[in-house]
N, C-alpha and C positions, 0 to 999 in steps of 0.2 A: 719545410724550411730550406731545402736544397734549391728552391726557386730563387732565393735571395742570396745565394752564394755564387761567386764568380768561379767557374771551373777552370778557367785558364788565366794566365797572367796578362796584365795589360788591359786597357780600356777598349781597344779595338783589336781586330785581327791583325796579323803581321802584314807588312806592306806588300810582300810578294803574293798574298792571297787577295789583295784588292784588285779590282778590274778597272781599267781606264775607260773602256767602252761598255755600255749597258748590255746585259743579256736578257733574253726573254722576248715576249711579244710587245710589252709596253714599258715605257720609261716614265718615271715621275720626277719632275724637277724639284728643287728645294722649295719653290713657291707653291707646289701642289699641282702644277700643270701636267697633264698626262698626254703622252704622244706615242703613237705606234713607232716601234724601233726602226722599221723600214723607212718610214717617213722622216724620222730623225736623221738617219744616215744620208738620205737624199738632201737634207738641209744642212749638210756639213756638221752633223752632230750638234746642232744648235736648236734649242726648243723655240719654235716659231712664235709662241704666245708671249713668252717673257724674255726671250733673247738669251736664256741661260746657255753658256758654252760648256758642254759636257767635256770632261777630260778625254783626250785621245792620245794616241801614241805615234811613234815614228812611221808606222805603216800608213796611217791615215794622213799624216802631214805630207809624206812623200807623194801620196796620191793627189793631194791638193796642189802642191807646188810644182811638181814635174809634169811636163807635157805628156799626156796619155799615161801618166803614172810610170813612165819608163826611166830607169836610172841604173847606175852601176854602184854597188856598195863598195866602200873603201875599207880595207883592213877588217873584214868581217869575222875573223877568227881569233882576235885578241881576247884573252881571258885573264882574270886576276889570279895572282898567287896568294899565298898566306904568309907574308913576311914576318908577321908578329906572332904566329901560332895562336891566333886569337880564339878564345873559347868563352862563350857566355852561356846562354841556354842551349846552344848548339855550336859545334865547331864551324868556323868560317867556311872551309871548303864544302861542308855539308849544306850550309845555307846558300852558297853560290849554286851548287848543283840543283838544289830544290827550286831556286828562282829561275834557273835556266830551263828546267823541265816544265814549270808552270807557265812561263811566258814565251818560251821559244826564242828568247834573246840570249846573247852571250854576256851582255852587261847593260848598263843603264844609258848608253848612247849608241846610236848608229850614225854613220857618216856616208854620204853618197854624192856622186856627180851625175848631173843630167841636164837636160834642156828645160828652161822655164821661159815661156813666151819666145821660144826660138833661140835663146842664148844660153851658154853654159852657166851653171850655177852649182856651187858646192854647198851642201846643207849638212849640218850636224844637228840631230834631233834627240833629245833625252826622252826616256821612257820612265814614268813614275811607277809603273807596275813592277819594275825591277828594283827591289830593295829601296823603295821610296825615291827613285831617281837619284840615289846618293852618289856623290862624286868621289871615286877612288882613282887609283893609278891608271886603270884602263880608260876611264872617261877622259882624264887629262891627256893621256897619250894619243887617243884617237882624235881629239880636238886639235892637238898640236900637229899631228900628221895631216889632218884635213887642211889646216892653215898652211902647212908647207906645200900641199898640193895646189892650193889657191895661189900661193906666192910663185911657185915654179911655172904655173900655166897662166898667170895673170887673169884669174877668174874670181868674181865676187863671191863672198862667203856669207852664209846665214847660219846663226846658231839659234835653235829653238830650245829654250830652257824650261825645265819642269823638274824641280828637285827639292828634296828636303834638306840639302846641305852636304857637307863633307861626310864621307863614310867612316864611322868611328872604328870599324874593324881594321882599318889601315892607318889610323892615327896620323902621324906626321907625314906619311907617304901621301895621304889625301891632301893635307894642307900644302904640300909642295906643288900640287897641281894648280893652285891659285897663281903662283908666280910664273909657272911654266906657260900656262895658257895666256896669261897677260903679256908675257914677253913675245909670244908668237903673234898676238894681235898687234903689238907695237910694230913688228916687222911689216905686217900688212899695211899699217898706217903710213909707215915710211915709204913704202912702195906705191902708195896712193891706190890701193886696191880696196874697194868698198866692203865694209863689214856691217851687216844689219843684225841687230840682236832683237829677238822676239821673246818676250817674257810671258809665259802662260801660267796657269794656276796649278800648283804653287811654284813660285821662284823664291827660294829662301837660302839662308846660310852662306856657305862659301861660294856658291854659284853666284849669288847676288854680289858678293864681295870681290868677284873677279870678272869673268867674261860676260856675264849677263848685263852689266851696266857700262860696258866699254864700247858699245857700237858707235859707228858714225851716225847711225840713226837707231834710237832705242824705241821699240814699239811694244804694244801689248794687246791682248784680247780683253774684251769688256769683263769687269768683275774679277780679274785675276788677283790673287794674293801675292804681293811682292814685298819682301822685307828681309832683314838679316836675322834678327832674333825675334822670339815671340813677344807679344805685347806686355806680358807680365815682367819679363826680363828687362825690356826696354824701360818700362815705367820704374822699376826698382833702380836701374842704373842711372836714370836721369832725375829721378825724384819729382817728375812732373806728371800731371794728369794728362793723358793722351786724348786727342780728339777722336771721335767715332770714325771708323773706317780709314784710319791713317795709313794702313798698309794695302789699300785697294789701288788698282790701276788708276782709277779716276782721281783719287787724292794725289797720287804721284804725278799725274799729268798736270793737275792744277798747280802743283808746286815745282814744276820744271824738271822733274826727274825722267819723264818720258816725253817723246816727241809727238806721238799720236797713238790713239786706240782705234783698232779696226775690227769690224765684224769678220769672222772667219771666211765668209764667202768672198770677201774683197781682198783677202790676204795676198794672193798671188799677184793681182794687179798692183796693189800698193807697194809691195816689196820691189817689184820690177820698175815701177815709176820712180821710186827713190834712188835705185841703182842708176837709172838713166840720168837723173838730175845730178847725182854725184859725179858721174863720168862725162857729163855734158853731151849726152847722146839724145837724139830725137825720142820723144816719149812713145812707147809702144801702146797700141790700142788693146 
């Protein structure tokens, strides 16, 4: 009978135990396609048979966007405090330490400056493997500082969102980051510095309600889940039957919430092309 009993709480493992990139010799996509993991990596972690975009983290995105994978990380040592003395199944500082040890990250976002197709670019990239990419005070502060760096040096800014929403362990401190990051992006807009928002799977909650949908150009990878609340919550709040796939990137593109969807292998070219168009510069090959 113990086979039918759940030994741990929750339906799935904790978010810090989940892996963004596949481990082992083979990877099986949700449609059942099997691919060698080395081949998957060479194909930008995209399954070649069905186009499924495997979740990746900041390490992989920095390799894709920066020339020769060369960059300087900004504010690498910022870490969260425990302002609320939060305690659930485990104390918040213990959960932070556990996530840091398992992922090798300090928090759920990394920011960096480097060259992309020969020109300076500031990139902030979220990591879902760190407590579900949740947005706490460190995420908001690092994005705000990266925006300040862009503003001071007149450099285009890219944010790659991958998040389950605001971090409950910091409560109102997390919610304050929505206003802070939005205000910083407004300063970039006033200075006419391009900001490109890339929504990846998943982009939800407070992230969607703030910086993820404020780009001069809002883009996405194919099949990404993008939304604020879950389908059940939305349906109960609106009292309406929701269309199938209403939170997919393709649905949002069709209804005007996104500007385009791009395959990961084209990401670097597309981002730089749009930056050149916004700044009225000759398009780079």
